[in-house]
Structure formats: C-alpha cells, structure tokens
N, C-alpha and C positions, 0 to 999 in steps of 0.2 A: 207343365203339363198339367191339364185339368182332373181330376179324377177321374174322365167321362175319357179321355183320351190315353188316362194311361191302362184301364182295363179295357176298351176297345184292343194296345198295342199289348196284352199280355193273353188275349184269347187269339192275337194273330200267331202268339209265340207257340201258346198251344196246342194250335190246329197247324200247323207248319211238324211240330212235335206226331201230329196226327197221324200224318200223310196226308191233310184233306184242307177244303177253304171253303166258305162260305155258303160256294153253287152245288158244293160235290160233299157235304156233312154226313148226307143220308150213304155215302156209297164208302167201299170200303178198299182204302186210304195208302199206302204201302210204305212203311219209312225204317232204318234204320236206326236206329235209338245210338248204338253206340257213337253214330257222328255227330250226334248233338254239341253242339256249342257250350261252353263252360258260362256261368256268370258273367265273364267279364268278354262275352261276345266272340271268343278265340276257340277252336277246337282242340280240345289239348291231343300232343302228343300219341301216338303209339306205343303201346307197350308191346315187350315182346315175355312170355312165358304163360303159362296157364292161367297159374295164381296173381299175379300182379297185370291180368288181360279182366280179369274179374273183380279185382278188387276198383282197377279203372271205373269200371264197368259198373260199378254199387256204386262208387263218386259220383257219377253224373244224373246214376237216377234218382239217388236218394235230395238230389236237387232241386230236379224236377219234378218228383211225389217226396211232396215233406215227410219228412223223418219224425213225425210229432207224434207227443201219447195220446191215445187213446183208452177208452175202456168200453168195452163188448156187452153186448148186453146182456149173455151167458159170463160175466165177471171176469173177465178177463184184462189184464193192463197190456196193449202193444203197443205197439211202432210200428205208425200206416206203413211205410216200406215194406222194416224189414219183416214185418209178420203178417200183412195181405197181403203187400204185392209183391215183393221176391220169389224170383223163383215159378211163378202162377199163372194161370190164364184167370183170368180175373173180371168178372163185368163192376163196375162202377154206378151209383146214385147217391142223389139230394134226395132229402126228404126231412118233414117232420109231421107226429105225428096229428097233432092237431089242425093238421093241410083236411078239409072236405075237396080242395081243388084233384090237381091232378097228383097228387103223393098217393090216395088209396088204388085211382086205374095205376098209376107205374108199378105199385107192391101186389098188383091182382096183376097184372103183364109179368112181373116175375113170380110169382108163383105160381105162373103154368108155367113160363119159361123151367123154372124146374122141374115142377113134375116132367116135361116133353123130357128135357136132358138126365131122368133118369138117376142112378149111382155115378152118373158121372161128377153128379155137387158133390163139392166137397173131396172126392177123390183127383179130379188132376183139373174141374173147373169150379169157380167160389163168386160168389158174390157177397159183396162191399154195398152195403146204406147206410149211407153218412148222414144223424140230424144236425141240420140246421139250426137247431134250437135249443140245443143243449141248455139253457137257467131251465126248460120244462122237461128238457124227454132225457130221464137220467137213467141209465143201466134199468133198471125197475118198469120204468113206464118202458121202457124198449122192448125189454123183455117179452112186456106185456102184448107190443104191437105185432112183435117177430110170433109169439103165439096165434092171432087173430091170422096171419097169413101162412100160418103153416108150414114155418120155416126151418128147410130141416141143415144140421152140422154142414157147415160149411156155405152158409148164409148167414152171414154176422154186418147187428145190426150197432151201429158205434158210434160215440160221442166223444166232446172234449172242449176244450175254452172254443169260443168265435174266432178266438184269432187263431188258432191253428184251423178249424173247419175252413174259416176264409183263408188262409195260405194254401189249399188242399183244392180248393175253387177256383184258386187264380190261376192256381198250376196249370189245371186241367182247363180254364180258358171257360168256367160257368161261373163266374159274379160277373151280376152288370149290378147290385145296388144292397143298403140296408136293408132291405124290405126285401123277405124271407117268401114274403105270398110272390114272389116276381120272379123265384129263382130260374135259370132254364132247365126246360124238360128236354133230358139229353142224357145217354149212359152212357157213359163212358167201357168202351173193352178192347181189351190185347190180350197178345201173347208177349209178357215180358222179355221169357229170356231171350225171344226171337228178336223184339221189337218192335213188337208188329202190332199197331191201336188203329182204333176208330170210334165211331160217334155213331147214332143213329138217333132219331125223336124219342121217348120212351111211349108213346099212348099209340106209338104206331102195333102192329096186331102180334098176337106172340110170336107167329107164326115169323112172321119178318126177322122179329126182333132173332128170334133163334138162325138164323139164314145166317143174314149179317155177321152176328155171335161166331157160328161153326165157321165161313170163311173167314175171319181171321185167327182162333185159335188155331184151327185144321187147314192150314195153308192151302187153297185150291186144290184141297182133298172134296170140293163137293160144291155141284155143276147142274143140283136143282133143289126145289122147294122143299126139307125135308118138315114131316110133319112129326116124328121123333129120331133125337139122334142116334143115328145106325149105331153107335159104338155105348149106347144106355145102358144094356142088358148085357154084352158080351161079357162081362168080366173078366178082370187082368188085363186087358189090350190099353189100357193108359196105363198115367204112372200116376205112382203110388207117393202122396203125398201126405 
C-alpha cells in the first residue's frame, strides 16, 4: 500500500472516530468513543465495574491519542494523552512559529476564542497547539510565540520529536506529507470524558469556531450563535481541573 493510501486510510479512521465524513467536516458529529475498535480491528469486550471500565476506556484512548512525551512552552514535561487530553474538554491544532500563512491567522483566531471563553480557559476548556517544526520550535521559542498571542494558563504550546508529533497528526487524520507548509488547517475539539469529538476549519470566524466548540463540549446546550460563552464569568459553574 502506498504512503498516500496509508494517509487516506488514516484520515478515514480518524474521521470515523470524530463522527465525521469528508462532506460533513464542519458539522458537529457524534461518536461514542467507548465503542472505538482496538488496533486489531475488533471492539474490546465490555467490562463491568467503574474502575475496570475506566481503565479499559483509557487504554483505548491512549491508542487513539498517542501518549507520547512532549515539552511545553512553560517548561513542563508531559504526556500528550494523560496530561493534555484525558478528562478534558480540549481544542487541538498544529502550528509552527516561522509559518507566515495560515498559522498566525489560526493562532489569532484561537486568541479571540480564548478571550470569548473567558475564565473557562484553563478551568474546564483547554487549548493545545502542537509544533510540527520541533527542530526549530524549542520550548523557549514557543514561550515567546505564546506571549505574542497572549496565551493564558490553559492554552499550552508543546513540542516533541517529529516522529511523535507526526504520530499524533496521523491518529487525528491530519497528516498529508512531510512538507510542513502543507499541513491541514483544521481544529480538532471535543469532550474527552464523553467521547464527543468534531473538527472545523481553523480559518473560520472566531464566532463560528466558538459555536462549534460549545456545541460539542457542552452537548445540545447551545441553539443560538453565542458572542461570548454564557458561563464565561459565571464562576463555579464548570468543573475545576
């Protein structure tokens, strides 16, 4: 099988996980992550008991979200799934600091989304921006980039080996080629505990991005286009993390 066919198959698996297809990539799909097949193509048997159920679910999620080691812009050593995704409502994107095309526009959109979400960022909604140019984008470089976009606690820029970053891109269906200037401009977002995931173009308007994110992380609560998160300044209405 060619590299292109492998990449296409990988995207199809990722879109299936997200509950999307190519025609509906902008729509909020719905998927039960607990039913995700394992790597041998069969659905793991159901287990009974809270602890064993959670352990089985976490195992499946670590296979879909590679639990690779990363370094963050604020000097932490973390694991992608265990520390940045597990148990969280999260927005994920790929970027690199020397990009002059879509990356700064995407980061500007996320900065605006961060602003509209208010104190939910870092409390019950998190943003993860992963560098696809780790040779250049050291934690120090990412720290300066984060300051440029006024990233607050809860918005993490991270780097790792190119092999590990590409493994995440492949699992999310966002790997096309080794040419980082051609990376796919999508935001992946979801509610990990509930297994609800979707994706939307990163260059959509911040207002639209916020709407899609809230519809996924707070399922079916929002029926109108919000201009600010209704709970952004409510205080105590979200889950502390």
